[in-house]
C-alpha positions, 0 to 999 in steps of 0.5 A: 956255706954257713951263711947260705944255711942261715939265710931265711930266704933259702927255705920255703916257709909255705911248705912248712905250714900244712894246707889244712891250717886255714880250714881248721881256723874257721871253726876255731874263730867261730867258736871263739866268737860264740864264747865271746858273745856268751861271756859278754851277755848280761841281763839288762838291769832296770837300774840306769848306769854305765854298762859292764862291757867285759869289766871295763865299765867298772874300771872306768867308774872306779877311775872316775871316782878316784879322779874326780872325787866322790861329790863331782863323780856323783853329780856327773852320774846323776846328770847323765843317768838320773837320780838313781844310778848303779856304778861300781866302786872298788869292784862292788856294785854301788847305788847312788840315790840323790834328788 
């Protein structure tokens, strides 16, 4: 008798979830998508460089400087984006100017 009450197959789980659940999730998902687009929207800069992309760009940029060193990372960004580049080092927007 105890084992029968502990058996999860004994209960009908679909009866526990209300029928309005799928109807309520659609507006919530639309709202979350809209907020995600607003949060990701950034004004495009005229200065070339890696994108911000929800804060992932600065992490990758900073990691590249730590991993490759300042000289090699600067040369990489100059080859990729040109002689005037915007990158992030320690969360600060940094400009690399070289020729």
